[in-house]
VOGUZA-529601 format. One record per residue (C-alpha): x, y, z. Coordinates in steps of 0.001 Angstrom, whole numbers, padded with zeros to 6 digits, always signed. Layout:
// VOGUZA-529601
XYZ;...
// end
This chain:
// VOGUZA-529601
-033795+036319-169814;-037110+034846-170882;-039344+037675-169556;-041771+040201-171007;-039748+043167-172266;-040534+046831-172001;-040276+049244-174840;-036948+050348-173393;-035467+046940-174199;-036653+047168-177785;-035045+050577-178093;-031803+049225-176644;-031552+046786-179551;-031176+049701-181921;-028207+051204-180102;-025264+050912-182447;-022382+052259-180350;-020624+049825-178049;-017294+049263-176386;-014139+047531-177509;-012250+045715-174790;-010060+048717-174105;-012974+050915-173105;-014385+051503-169680;-017485+049444-168956;-019996+051217-166672;-020717+049389-163484;-024410+049889-164144;-024212+047113-166701;-023384+044572-164046;-025708+041617-164026;-027436+040370-160913;-028771+036975-161952;-026746+034060-160568;-028073+031517-163128;-026582+031945-166597;-027087+030172-169913;-024316+030590-172473;-024313+029614-176147;-020845+029590-177719;-021008+030407-181431;-017766+029089-182976;-016682+030099-186469;-016193+027047-188694;-015737+028961-191962;-012979+028285-194464;-010874+031245-193337;-010378+029590-189944;-007048+027766-190208;-006044+024876-187981;-004430+027182-185410;-007547+029316-185103;-009749+026231-184941;-007607+024762-182161;-007606+028132-180407;-011400+028110-180206;-011752+024503-179063;-008877+024578-176587;-009985+027937-175245;-013474+026592-174544;-012001+023457-172938;-009731+025590-170739;-012722+027654-169619;-014691+024508-168790;-011837+023035-166759;-011376+026135-164614;-014254+026592-162134;-013285+030232-161733;-014223+030732-165377;-017187+028399-165662;-018352+027243-162216;-019107+023580-161682;-022020+024270-159340;-024927+024242-161826;-025134+028024-162078;-023972+027946-165712;-025278+025957-168682;-023259+025815-171932;-024140+025026-175544;-021906+025060-178643;-023125+026013-182138;-020770+025877-185129;-021596+028206-187983;-020541+028465-191623;-022761+028909-194701;-022332+025908-197004;-025879+025830-198408;-029378+026979-197562;-029831+023792-195560;-026334+023827-193977;-025837+027150-192192;-025273+026130-188574;-024884+022958-186587;-025740+022387-182943;-022658+020548-181700;-023481+020446-177976;-027001+021104-176629;-027367+023400-173644;-025843+021421-170774;-025862+022384-167092;-022276+022260-165743;-022961+020941-162245;-019774+018924-161693;-016190+018559-162870;-017135+015358-164668;-019887+017153-166598;-017328+019777-167678;-014995+016960-168769;-017792+015372-170806;-018397+018595-172720;-014644+019020-173296;-014367+015507-174708;-017272+016189-177088;-015455+019278-178364;-012595+017097-179603;-014931+015287-182033;-016278+018421-183765;-015483+018557-187486;-015036+021953-189089;-017621+022889-191752;-015212+025113-193696;-017253+027446-195930;-018570+031074-195843;-018928+033526-192954;-022551+033950-191756;-022635+035347-188215;-026280+036420-188489;-027347+032798-188941;-025314+031887-185853;-027064+034520-183731;-030470+033163-184789;-029428+029541-184135;-028065+030421-180705;-031241+032272-179821;-033311+029273-180898;-031278+026985-178646;-031942+029278-175700;-035650+029386-176545;-035677+025570-176679;-033592+024642-173625;-032898+027879-171789;-033810+028084-168135;-036514+030490-166956;-035015+033373-164998;-031505+032730-166270;-029290+035382-167845;-028982+034489-171550;-025717+035171-173389;-024424+034600-176913;-020645+034482-177241;-019349+034474-180830;-015767+033791-181976;-014727+034672-185520;-011870+035754-187753;-013849+037683-190362;-016797+039882-191306;-020126+038702-192680;-020187+037594-196325;-023327+035456-196407;-026483+034513-194545;-028888+036622-192537;-028023+040257-191921;-026720+041409-188548;-029505+043909-187862;-032250+041331-188369;-030389+038683-186380;-029636+040876-183355;-033193+042211-183349;-034462+038610-183296;-032163+037874-180327;-033185+040859-178223;-036877+040432-178983;-036678+036825-177752;-034986+037522-174445;-031242+037303-175122;-029535+039574-172584;-026003+039851-173949;-024126+039346-177202;-020323+039497-177301;-017703+038823-179961;-014256+037303-179500;-012259+038231-182593;-009291+036148-183779;-006655+038176-185617;-006142+036803-189112;-004267+038832-191714;-006248+041978-192495;-008858+041193-189852;-007563+043268-186962;-008958+045273-184059;-010217+048064-186296;-011942+045806-188807;-013450+043675-186028;-014853+046744-184329;-016241+048020-187613;-017870+044662-188412;-019337+043776-185009;-019133+046837-182763;-022487+048235-183918;-024285+044973-183099;-023065+043735-179700;-025467+044542-176872;-026227+044086-173182;-022721+045132-172085;-021122+042836-174635;-017789+043833-176148;-015626+043151-179190;-012360+041706-177888;-009314+040006-179373;-007930+036635-178335;-004394+035696-179303;-003834+032874-176827;-005750+029995-175292;-005709+031790-171942;-007158+034940-173454;-009850+032989-175263;-010819+031122-172085;-011135+034332-170107;-013143+035937-172889;-015569+033026-172774;-016010+033776-169086;-016375+037507-169778;-019403+036684-171929;-021019+035516-168694;-019937+037953-166069;-019367+041536-165096;-016162+043351-166004;-013310+043559-163525;-012076+046790-161995;-008593+048276-162287;-007408+049195-158802;-003977+050558-159693;-001012+050260-162054;+002201+049966-160058;+005172+051109-162152;+008381+050001-160494;+012075+049891-161313;+013576+048915-157972;+011328+050079-155129;+007792+051468-155232;+004516+051841-153365;+001017+051610-154822;+000804+055385-154937;+003788+055348-157323;+005633+057745-155053;+009159+056843-156237;+010351+058679-159372;+011216+056733-162512;+014512+057059-164379;+014984+056649-168096;+016468+053527-169711;+016165+051399-166556;+014280+048098-166684;+010687+048865-165753;+007916+046544-164597;+004203+047367-164568;+001986+045358-162231;-001761+045724-162802;-003895+045128-159688;-007476+044090-160484;-010514+043360-158345;-014006+042146-159007;-017030+044414-158672;-018861+041690-156770;-017815+039025-154276;-017237+036245-156826;-013613+035431-157838;-012890+035354-161533;-010039+035056-164012;-008541+037820-166123;-005915+038408-168777;-004928+041662-170347;-002655+043703-172575;-000792+046928-172033;-000803+049635-174687;+001833+052337-174878;+001463+055762-176494;+003883+058549-177296;+002885+062111-176314;+001546+062614-179856;-000879+059708-179394;+000960+057262-181658;+001329+053721-180364;+004834+052862-179217;+006813+050026-180848;+005679+046636-179598;+002321+047883-178350;+000291+046141-177036;+002389+044106-174612;+001287+040726-173316;+001736+039685-169672;+004919+037873-168683;+005773+035060-166325;+003054+033373-164333;+000526+036052-165271;+000757+035195-168988;-001928+032515-168606;-004252+034753-166617;-004705+035624-162965;-007295+035074-160267;-009138+038269-159367;-010853+038748-156015;-012947+041535-154524;-009868+043095-152859;-006176+043320-153723;-005108+042338-150207;-002108+040029-150449;-001657+040561-154195;+001721+042306-153867;+003341+039172-152469;+002207+036945-155354;+003245+037521-158955;+000407+035307-160179;-002143+037702-158616;-001219+040672-160843;-000851+041151-164586;+002837+041841-165053;+004437+043613-168001;+008038+044453-168860;+008329+047787-170685;+010655+047927-173695;+013548+050351-173249;+012067+052607-175938;+009029+053125-173679;+011153+054356-170760;+011872+057812-172190;+010068+061114-171656;+006344+061074-170854;+004616+058077-172435;+001116+056936-171517;+000234+053325-170725;-003271+051910-170890;-004521+048556-169676;-006950+046516-171740;-008754+043561-170192;-010706+041577-172771;-014302+041399-171720;-014384+044763-169999;-012640+046890-167421;-013929+049573-165078;-011764+052251-163545;-011851+055702-162067;-012587+058620-164357;-009326+059617-166054;-007752+063081-165799;-008844+065506-168487;-007369+064546-171837;-006360+060997-170817;-007866+057725-171983;-009793+055541-169523;-007732+053070-167495;-004502+054805-168472;-001604+056422-166683;+000934+058955-167869;+004515+058180-166849;+007469+060494-166478;+011029+059227-166793;+013751+061531-165487;+017514+061365-165193;+019132+058668-163106;+022732+057975-162161;+025116+057995-165114;+028030+055877-163926;+031146+054184-165249;+031596+051004-163188;+034971+049271-163164;+035253+045802-161661;+038370+044043-160405;+038581+040345-159684;+041481+039406-157396;+043207+036044-157666;+046298+034152-156576;+047960+030829-157296;+046387+027858-155544;+043097+029562-154727;+040029+027448-153920;+038270+026345-157112;+034940+026957-155384;+035660+030687-155209;+035979+031927-158793;+035738+035617-159559;+035752+035600-163339;+033780+037435-165944;+030490+035694-165056;+030764+036653-161384;+031691+040265-162157;+028835+040433-164670;+026482+039253-161929;+027643+041956-159529;+027103+044553-162241;+023533+043393-162828;+022731+043392-159113;+023977+046958-158717;+021951+048031-161760;+018862+046365-160287;+019028+048112-156911;+020293+051591-157719;+018594+054289-159850;+021020+053886-162754;+020063+055190-166201;+023317+054605-168037;+026343+052546-167121;+029390+050888-168589;+030983+047596-167625;+034760+047162-167661;+036573+044330-165937;+040139+043931-164689;+042029+041231-162840;+044783+041770-160274;+047000+039029-158868;+048302+038709-155303;+051003+036381-154010;+048527+034831-151614;+045074+035349-150160;+045007+038790-148502;+044237+039000-144812;+041993+042041-145143;+039872+043971-147595;+041907+047076-146896;+044775+045670-148939;+042443+045270-151895;+041074+048762-151334;+044576+050201-151400;+045245+048474-154729;+041976+049854-156109;+042875+053317-154886;+046212+053052-156680;+044422+051817-159819;+041975+054722-159618;+044775+057274-159214;+046663+055855-162165;+043471+055772-164191;+042708+059425-163430;+046279+060389-164281;+046448+058249-167431;+042882+057669-168785;+042320+054189-170149;+039685+055287-172641;+039613+057281-175843;+038771+060932-175013;+036343+060835-177932;+034335+058159-176123;+031264+059074-174113;+032296+060520-170737;+030295+059388-167700;+029330+061740-164883;+030985+059599-162220;+033233+056556-162009;+033471+053933-159294;+035696+050870-158759;+034541+047643-157128;+036758+044666-156356;+035915+041152-155218;+038260+038910-153241;+037355+035222-153671;+036170+033285-150642;+035719+034499-147092;+037653+036576-144608;+039669+034383-142242;+040799+036524-139294;+044206+035771-137816;+042696+036182-134354;+039354+034580-133455;+038405+037769-131598;+038582+039807-134803;+035439+040641-136720;+034789+038894-140003;+034956+041426-142780;+032290+041535-145443;+033092+044611-147485;+034589+048079-147282;+034368+051301-149239;+036659+054308-149336;+035866+057344-151444;+035397+056119-155042;+036545+052530-154485;+034920+049551-152757;+035717+045874-152273;+034262+042817-150596;+034787+039142-150026;+032986+037049-152618;+031752+034321-150306;+029426+031779-151902;+026846+034298-153110;+028208+035177-156552;+026036+032951-158719;+022899+034355-160340;+020329+032813-157980;+022342+032534-154775;+020871+033992-151609;+022435+035217-148398;+023283+038346-146450;+026127+039091-148882;+024014+038875-152042;+023687+042653-152363;+026906+043609-150623;+028276+045150-153812;+025341+047554-153920;+025894+048337-150221;+029521+049276-150839;+028853+051215-154045;+026115+052981-152079;+028761+054155-149618;+030909+055393-152502;+027905+057431-153686;+027324+059046-150317;+024930+056691-148502;+025420+056229-144757;+024646+053218-142609;+021154+053156-141133;+021362+054638-137624;+018809+055752-135056;+020719+057050-132014;+023807+059073-131081;+026664+057641-129005;+028048+060857-127524;+030936+059079-125793;+032280+057725-129084;+031096+060716-131113;+029202+058651-133646;+025722+057446-134531;+024661+053804-134192;+021957+051469-135469;+019909+048558-134158;+022233+045968-135698;+025535+047610-134621;+025741+049888-137628;+028061+052851-137168;+028098+056222-138949;+029508+059672-138446;+027626+062418-136677;+026699+063908-140038;+024630+060834-140958;+020837+061324-140902;+018691+059239-138599;+016723+056422-140233;+013182+056081-138901;+011805+052840-140367;+012154+049585-138431;+010099+046636-137266;+010261+044380-134168;+012431+041284-134473;+012307+038078-132432;+016109+037873-132111;+017096+039573-128806;+020510+040435-130259;+018702+042524-132868;+015400+043577-131222;+014508+045660-134261;+015307+045417-137950;+015596+048371-140273;+013025+048109-143075;+013048+049460-146627;+010208+051865-145814;+007237+052414-143529;+004985+049412-142926;+001833+051501-142835;-000611+049700-145088;-001173+048074-148460;-000819+051239-150524;+001901+053122-148692;+004289+050223-148010;+007301+050058-150277;+008162+046775-151985;+011354+045990-153857;+011340+044496-157337;+014220+042931-159242;+013126+043140-162869;+015636+040459-163887;+013600+037749-162161;+010039+038980-162621;+009188+036187-165057;+011474+033513-163608;+011922+033497-159833;+009405+035074-157448;+011648+034685-154421;+014263+036935-156011;+011841+039103-157988;+010074+040531-154922;+011580+042093-151813;+008853+041846-149167;+009256+044732-146675;+008213+042440-143849;+011115+040100-144617;+014039+042003-146154;+016128+044547-144295;+017472+047890-145472;+020472+047694-147805;+022615+050047-145707;+022018+048102-142473;+023795+045097-140969;+020529+043406-139968;+020321+039707-140782;+017032+038876-142511;+015522+035414-142769;+016491+033004-145530;+013025+033013-147060;+013442+036658-148047;+015558+035790-151107;+017211+039147-151655;+017939+039468-147897;+018667+043225-148146;+017170+045794-150516;+017589+049506-151000;+015230+051675-148966;+013031+054284-150587;+014880+056946-148566;+018287+055970-149941;+016948+055428-153456;+015546+058925-153601;+018665+060384-151986;+020708+058964-154859;+018359+060717-157269;+018572+064086-155560;+022052+064338-153982;+025362+065290-155579;+026611+061676-155183;+029717+062602-153213;+031515+059620-151717;+031657+059132-147951;+034918+061154-147786;+036363+063902-149901;+038608+062752-152697;+042124+063809-151732;+043756+061929-154573;+047531+062481-154642;+047480+062467-158422;+047573+065866-160100;+046978+066960-163623;+050750+067177-164227;+052973+064143-164115;+055920+064276-161758;+058432+062054-160046;+057413+060710-156698;+057281+057775-154327;+053863+056567-153191;+053935+055619-149516;+051090+053227-148771;+049700+051929-145532;+046644+050847-143570;+045708+052679-140374;+043976+050391-137849;+041799+050615-134777;+041027+052517-131619;+044666+052133-130534;+045872+053394-133880;+048761+051801-135702;+049869+051895-139313;+050861+048815-141285;+052980+050002-144190;+052818+048361-147593;+055552+048525-150194;+056189+052049-151450;+056117+052530-155203;+058007+054732-157622;+055384+056498-159715;+055099+059511-161991;+052811+061574-159725;+053333+064972-158191;+053829+064989-154385;+050744+065224-152190;+050156+068884-151258;+049965+070037-147658;+046447+070169-146181;+046451+072456-143134;+043166+070956-141934;+044452+067375-142183;+044033+065065-139203;+047494+063442-139434;+051079+064390-140137;+053488+062748-142538;+057126+063414-141647;+060307+062317-143475;+063742+062346-141791;+067327+062157-143028;+070042+060075-141389;+070704+062886-138915;+067042+062760-137844;+066395+066140-139398;+062984+066710-140977;+063357+066948-144751;+059670+066766-145721;+056486+067364-143708;+052816+067733-144606;+049423+067354-142996;+046921+064996-144627;+043788+063017-143834;+043813+059223-144339;+041033+057895-146550;+038229+056731-144256;+036439+053461-145008;+032912+052219-144366;+032469+048510-143671;+029915+045736-143999;+030434+042979-141442;+029685+039254-141296;+028095+037396-138360;+030562+035374-136318;+030677+031585-136205;+027790+031537-133743;+025601+033655-135980;+026043+036808-133869;+026463+040134-135567;+029794+041727-134643;+030922+045297-134107;+034212+045749-135907;+035077+048932-134054;+036687+051884-135800;+037062+051195-139505;+040448+051031-141206;+041715+054053-143090;+044086+054159-146050;+047364+056037-146048;+048177+057171-149560;+050856+059879-149673;+053245+060784-152496;+056584+062240-151453;+059275+063679-153747;+061475+060968-155159;+064630+063029-154751;+064556+063636-150989;+068217+063761-149915;+069512+061133-147493;+066018+059731-146767;+066267+057613-143613;+062716+057023-142384;+059133+058262-142564;+056637+058609-139782;+052856+058960-139474;+051682+061028-136509;+048257+061386-134903;+047825+064184-132399;+051592+064608-132426;+052257+060951-131544;+053972+058583-133971;+051652+055687-134814;+053720+054174-137619;+057343+054279-138760;+058966+052951-141924;+062753+052790-142054;+064779+053288-145215;+067843+051364-146292;+070903+052794-148016;+070247+051629-151525;+067302+051369-153898;+066656+047946-155410;+067060+047432-159142;+065124+045288-161564;+064841+044264-165208;+062041+042520-167071;+061710+040782-170423;+058646+040524-172677;+056557+037368-172302;+057345+034615-174764;+053837+033238-175420;+051046+035790-175598;+048483+033147-176579;+048768+031101-173389;+045911+031116-170896;+048414+032359-168313;+051115+034638-169703;+054466+033991-167988;+056211+037208-166913;+059802+036971-165594;+062062+039612-164035;+065334+039881-162135;+065707+042123-159088;+068688+042910-156863;+069259+044863-153674;+072644+045703-152199;+071100+045804-148730;+069769+042273-149171;+066249+043397-148256;+063091+041445-148916;+061619+042718-152154;+058091+042989-153503;+056962+043690-157037;+053989+045433-158608;+053253+044824-162273;+051661+047378-164581;+050540+046797-168151;+050225+049337-170947;+048441+048571-174236;+049781+051744-175876;+053519+051805-175423;+053498+053391-171966;+051017+056230-172410;+048440+054571-170139;+048834+051901-167459;+046742+049447-165486;+047775+047356-162503;+047801+043564-163094;+049672+042278-160003;+050498+043647-156554;+053175+042905-153963;+054597+039735-155518;+057705+038321-153835;+058911+035874-156499;+060806+036602-159721;+058088+035351-162071;+054363+034862-162229;+051598+033792-164567;+049199+036622-165447;+045792+035670-166787;+045653+036427-170499;+042163+037826-169943;+043760+040582-167806;+045900+041837-170713;+044018+043621-173513;+045276+043107-177069;+047981+045399-178396;+050632+045751-181095;+052578+048038-178770;+052240+046409-175359;+054629+047126-172487;+054945+045611-169002;+056447+047586-166119;+057790+046096-162890;+058072+048324-159827;+060350+046751-157214;+060337+047937-153596;+062352+047143-150499;+059805+048877-148290;+060497+052595-148742;+062843+052755-151691;+061810+051517-155123;+062703+051600-158791;+061141+050301-161982;+061906+048815-165359;+059791+048023-168381;+059925+045630-171299;+060518+046409-174900;+057243+046607-176841;+055573+043307-177744;+052311+042144-179273;+049295+040377-177803;+046433+039081-179981;+042908+040426-179697;+040590+038884-177116;+037033+038036-178074;+034042+039561-176229;+032374+037956-173226;+028708+036998-173655;+026092+035538-171315;+022397+035179-172158;+020192+036300-169279;+016829+035727-170962;+015217+033566-172209;+016332+030614-170152;+017453+027577-172106;+014535+025393-173271;+011993+028116-172560;+008486+027759-174003;+006399+030635-175345;+002965+030525-176931;+000469+032759-178661;+001391+036428-178348;+003440+036039-175190;+006035+038779-174713;+009646+037702-175148;+012594+039530-173617;+015954+038730-175176;+018694+039937-172851;+022441+039318-172763;+025365+040581-170726;+028144+041629-173086;+031576+043136-172511;+034874+043193-174370;+038360+043185-172771;+039522+045907-175134;+036356+047852-175980;+034456+047538-172700;+030727+048044-173311;+029758+047352-176925;+027312+049409-178970;+023903+047938-179758;+024830+047404-183410;+027685+045139-182269;+025260+042693-180635;+022904+040693-182872;+020238+038054-182231;+019301+035412-184781;+017043+032374-184939;+017947+029299-186939;+014350+029291-188213;+013570+032991-188717;+016957+034651-189125;+017580+038141-187740;+015596+038950-184572;+017124+042220-183432;+020193+044049-182149;+021424+045235-178775;+021799+043631-175391;+018023+043944-174842;+015497+043086-177568;+011718+042747-177244;+009531+040425-179345;+006216+038581-179213;+005929+034852-179656;+003486+035290-182545;+006228+037090-184489;+008232+033847-184601;+007590+030646-186517;+006079+027749-184644;+008624+025143-183656;+011900+024781-181795;+014328+027627-182366;+018001+027915-181575;+018339+031574-180595;+021892+032873-180782;+023356+036169-179640;+026655+037222-181198;+028883+040035-179987;+031458+041507-182369;+034236+043767-181101;+035937+046592-182969;+038614+044205-184235;+036028+041808-185682;+036370+039069-183051;+033084+037390-182188;+031618+035357-179367;+028233+033648-179458;+025941+031886-177042;+022744+030006-177844;+019630+028788-176080;+016700+026672-177212;+013336+028457-177463;+010145+026569-178258;+007263+028459-179876;+003698+027169-179963;+000831+028917-181720;-001605+027519-179199;-000399+026826-175688;-000586+023170-174770;-002864+022348-171899;-000694+021994-168820;-001075+018909-166693;-002457+020241-163424;-000090+019877-160482;-001318+017612-157740;+001177+018460-155016;+002801+021424-153317;+006045+021348-151328;+007133+023728-148580;+010870+023323-147856;+011384+025326-144660;+014933+025811-143364;+014386+026144-139629;+017919+027120-138652;+021513+026757-139724;+024988+027052-138202;+028513+026820-139657;+028470+023020-139975;+024827+022111-140445;+021155+022972-140778;+017660+021746-139896;+014830+021549-142433;+011127+020597-142301;+009503+019449-145563;+005724+019627-145930;+003917+018054-148885;+000288+019022-149580;-002070+017077-151821;-003786+019685-154013;-005084+017146-156509;-008367+015261-156598;-007029+011792-155740;-005099+010440-152720;-001303+010137-153092;-000404+006629-151970;+003000+005151-151070;+004500+008626-151419;+008123+009462-152054;+009718+012876-152458;+012815+013595-154602;+015058+016646-154920;+018711+017587-155406;+020796+019046-152614;+022772+022181-153449;+026571+022134-153519;+028054+021826-150058;+024930+020215-148533;+024548+016596-147402;+022372+014493-145080;+023095+013817-141416;+019885+012068-140309;+016121+012216-140950;+012859+011607-139096;+009317+010669-140192;+010656+009304-143499;+013379+007044-144827;+015938+009180-146656;+018569+007965-149104;+021080+010274-150798;+022996+009297-153934;+025490+012013-154788;+023399+015186-154532;+020089+013428-155276;+017869+012879-152227;+014831+010594-151948;+012531+010497-148922;+010111+007537-148704;+007011+007255-146504;+007230+005481-143154;+005106+002360-142828;+002620+004115-140524;+001944+007057-142870;+001846+005885-146514;-000952+008121-147866;-001609+011822-148356;-005379+012286-148622;-006976+014879-150889;-006466+018245-149204;-004179+016657-146618;-000495+017032-145868;+002494+015187-144447;+005637+016600-142871;+009068+015064-142366;+012383+016579-141371;+016123+016111-141405;+019374+017561-140219;+021896+018334-142922;+025640+018898-143021;+027274+021960-144553;+030675+022371-146145;+032698+025312-144755;+031247+028740-145505;+028101+027274-147136;+024613+028695-146636;+021726+026202-147113;+019261+027010-149877;+015926+025644-151005;+016114+023264-153984;+014642+024475-157247;+012386+021449-157937;+010657+018593-156135;+008893+015496-157415;+006345+013419-155535;+005843+009940-156966;+007622+011150-160099;+005396+014203-160729;+006739+017753-160453;+005200+019742-157616;+004534+023390-157054;+007035+024962-154654;+005922+027336-151927;+008054+030484-152075;
// end
């Protein structure tokens, strides 16, 4: 400022201590003058390579183009001085005189001039630059303006005027602030930059590092303005509030969201980095981290954080490497240009937070995909779909360590209920517990759960029946797959797997009242739970009279105390799925139907999340498994107990090597066996395995009460009961199910498959029964000569079937067993040993997406889903990442890098998984690395695709297009692709044409233009294929240009 200075100002020039960008900047240094003159001192010395030169010029251009960085209202004037000592007469060059930026066109003019600057390319003389910049301010600077010098450089002084003389000259002549933006170049790092320039910056100026265009642009702005303030660091893994009230668990994907606000009422832009420190103060590997996703290019900062939680581009977002999620690390935010924050606790650095990662759930998850001949091709449940379920469960639940193992079980036909699948899973679990399918030397998990998926949807035999969604019983759970198995699908069933696994871990449905007549508790959306279930107290009003209230994931009591869900998988890719807004989603353990715009639809509540961290994780019923530690000879009698008017539907009984089920005097039911003289020959009390359900809305969209849940009958009786004639299940002394026996047991024989390399391995057997009964067959497979078994087919009625090769792990001593049953009597036979070749691992890259672009020091997260049919989860050293340009990148399913660690150019990044037998599988994606981020073409349009309603056969949508550019959009047309199962019925306020899945809406003659700042809206009714839920398209184009999409 060109004013007479006091002696205090002269003394301030001699102060040698200053702040690097990581330090706290006192609010007292805030400036109050609204008019600011800025001279940019750009390093043109020979050590500046072409990347660094472009970084400076593009960074300045980016700052000029963004009115939040350099306003276009005349409050800021900008000059550019290039400096490099070539000779006594060539030390600096005024490239752009001080120019008032009073319009967007004036900013464009300065940017165009930047492109013509030629680099001097000699020695480093920052003192000369400070003098030249001061002279420009003395010549053209405005009276009363705040004067700033902003220097960018990649090295220390080696020629020209000394720094002490130059900075004294600047302060004595009215310069208010001097800052340095350092560019990392070999040995010139943060420490050397601070040593070279830290003693000389003044007026609140800082020494900061720029590694990207976005960082450089923000640092240019920071030379003008006050620092921003850190409001809070939210550290979230699944659900969290701004007070960080939910505990963290080790090894789980962790996201840090930094909430910033200005210390005045003027919006600004900010970028930042996150440092990590071990308890001993050493920086953690990969520190500092750069922001990810939309925050990588900087965020808009306002005077409050209101509304910031709902927008990922309003917070600086960081993904913590797995190595940071152990013990008690400390994280610290750095915002180049300055950051204020509350005084830290004793012993902590400013703007830092100590984290504590505790134990989470340690779980072995086993997945079963069911299939049958002739199933709908739209309903696959293969490895990709089971992988997806695994990742969703990991995202929602507090899981620290988990394994993934997949199985496939074949039925004769589509089952009519989930209970049949549950019974198969229960049998698989019992056999697994009796005959472990893993090496005892392998790591043992604390708990194990089974989850099965039946392709498609439940189709009740009676239209009055409820539509099943999913069910859980003790340690097993199953659900219908529906159409929500793909990675980005949405719908009520998206997180059904987590709902059912939640039941198996002891979570109850959300309930708020007691129905004393039915002796149960009930919820707002027809949830049902036992009397032991706790009441759930968090809900919000809902416009639907059928569901007047919706259960929420936590209290809606304000910005800081409200709990939001976060899916770390999508934090840098898909905001709609990354964030679970508590005002939109409903609680995971409820039946409430949320709106389509909520993405995740249901999310785990903070109550249930913390219960999983603190409870003993018992399933919803005690585990009364009939299997014992000692093998025996028994017959497993299976059945499904239904309804308020209880009946038992028996399934085929199976000859198995289990001990009989012991008598339980407290059991709720009786199992009684009779001989041909109707004398009791075996009798025990037992309790059927209760199930918890998740229901679907009916065809009119109404939620349905499915009444009392099914229960599973699973009783082993001695195989040598004399003259067995029938068995009976009794409830309260009344028979509710009877299964008659015939005189003879069926017999069977089976031969080894001929072709073990076929996609479907043909298995053939011959069965006979002297009583001419209908027979069913269950197939078991052993990879170790009969020591361990797994079920591969259930209740088949034919004499042959094709078993998916992927369901049969490799073996040199494989055996198949067929158990044949006529209802109550059964026998078995097994093949001679045979060989099956090794199966290669399954691999799917989760991140980065194919054709992703990364620039500067942007954080990169390499993530893959990997499993092997024989080995299950592979060790980190069995998974490798390579680049065709740079070679080895890392190992493990998750690897963390920065873009500046890779060569510039287009990479083919390949992940390869190698199993214990040496078989490999690879997948590749393209990844494009730029040293300097290209300037993005600003979007000129924004589309809001609002699904108003939908029903089983159709849906209604309104499409709004906003013009956010600076020119009218004339003769508009809008293009997008319908999702599978969607088509057009009719449209209004536009002319719509659909070719295949591609839709094009053209303006009507009376409304051809969208003015600047204006909008148009048109609508249409669409048709839906059976069991399809409409979804918003991923991309829209208006007049051929890609538009922003409103989430």
